[in-house]
C-alpha positions in Angstrom: -1.5 -15.6 4.8 -1.3 -14.9 1.1 -1.8 -11.3 -0.2 -2.9 -10.4 -3.7 -2.3 -6.9 -4.9 -4.0 -5.4 -8.0 -5.0 -2.1 -9.5 -1.7 -0.9 -11.0 -1.3 0.4 -14.5 -0.2 3.3 -16.7 -1.6 6.7 -15.8 -0.8 10.2 -16.9 0.7 12.8 -14.5 -2.0 14.2 -12.4 -4.1 11.1 -12.7 -5.4 8.7 -10.1 -5.3 5.0 -9.3 -6.8 2.8 -6.6 -4.8 -0.2 -5.5 -6.4 -3.1 -3.8 -4.9 -5.9 -1.7 -6.8 -8.8 -0.4 -5.8 -11.6 2.1 -6.4 -15.2 1.5 -7.7 -15.7 5.0 -9.2 -13.6 7.7 -6.6 -11.4 9.4 -7.0 -10.3 12.9 -8.9 -7.0 13.1 -6.1 -5.4 15.1 -3.4 -6.2 12.6 -1.6 -3.5 10.7 -1.7 -3.1 6.9 0.8 -1.2 4.8 1.7 -0.2 1.3 5.3 0.0 0.1 6.9 0.8 -3.2 10.2 0.2 -4.9 11.4 2.1 -7.9 14.1 0.8 -10.2 17.5 1.1 -8.6 16.0 2.3 -5.3 15.3 0.7 -2.0 11.9 -0.2 -0.9 10.1 2.5 1.0 7.0 2.7 3.2 4.2 4.7 1.6 1.3 4.3 4.0 0.1 2.2 6.9 -3.1 1.8 8.8 -3.8 0.3 12.2 -6.5 -2.2 13.1 -8.8 -1.2 15.8 -8.7 2.5 15.4 -7.8 2.8 11.7 -5.0 5.2 12.5 -3.1 6.1 9.4 0.4 7.2 8.7 1.9 8.4 5.4 5.3 9.1 4.0 6.0 12.8 3.2 5.6 12.1 -0.5 2.2 10.4 0.0 0.8 12.8 2.6 -2.1 14.8 1.1 -2.2 12.8 -2.1 -2.7 9.1 -1.1 -5.3 7.6 1.2 -5.1 4.2 2.8 -8.2 2.4 3.9 -9.2 -1.1 5.0 -12.3 -3.3 4.8 -12.0 -6.0 7.4 -15.1 -7.7 6.2 -13.4 -8.3 2.9 -9.9 -8.8 4.4 -8.7 -6.0 2.1 -6.7 -2.8 2.2 -6.8 -0.1 -0.5 -4.6 2.8 -1.5 -6.2 5.7 -3.3 -3.6 7.7 -5.2 -4.3 11.1 -6.7 -2.2 13.8 -8.3 0.2 11.2 -9.4 3.7 12.2 -10.5 6.4 10.4 -12.6 8.3 10.1 -9.3 5.5 7.8 -8.1 6.4 5.2 -10.7 7.3 2.0 -8.9 6.2 -1.5 -8.0 3.7 -1.2 -5.1 3.5 -3.9 -2.5 1.0 -4.5 0.3 1.9 -6.1 3.6 0.3 -7.1 6.8 1.8 -7.3 10.3 0.9 -7.9 13.9 2.8 -4.8 15.2 3.1 -1.2 14.2 6.9 -1.4 14.3 6.9 -4.3 11.9 4.6 -2.7 9.3 6.5 0.6 9.3 9.9 -1.1 9.1 8.6 -3.7 6.6 9.9 -6.5 8.8 6.9 -8.9 8.2 6.8 -12.1 6.3 3.4 -11.3 4.8 3.7 -9.6 1.4 1.7 -9.3 -1.8 3.3 -9.9 -5.1 3.4 -6.3 -6.2 1.6 -4.3 -8.8 3.3 -1.9 -11.3 2.3 1.7 -11.3 3.7 3.8 -14.1 3.1 7.5 -14.3 4.0 8.9 -17.7 2.6 11.1 -20.5 
């Protein structure tokens, strides 16, 4: 499975962006999708994840209330709507898909997108 992430860019503090990630082939409807980010000099961290069958979501503390993850199985895609962006959100954002919740939260899956740069700056 190849994943293609897009939607990053330069945005002012307080602004919004919507990231998209599409899969090259149909993923199982009960798979888990996730978004991660890595800032310069920092370790990669989980931002949000969404389950398959029920669409249950989970967010990091920094993303809770500002970011929304969603999925469209018909399009083999996952999205991350980010609002009230802060300079601390500046990072490369990666999407991933996994067959288990543990794998998507821990990031231990071989299926990753190439990353899209998000820069929050005035």
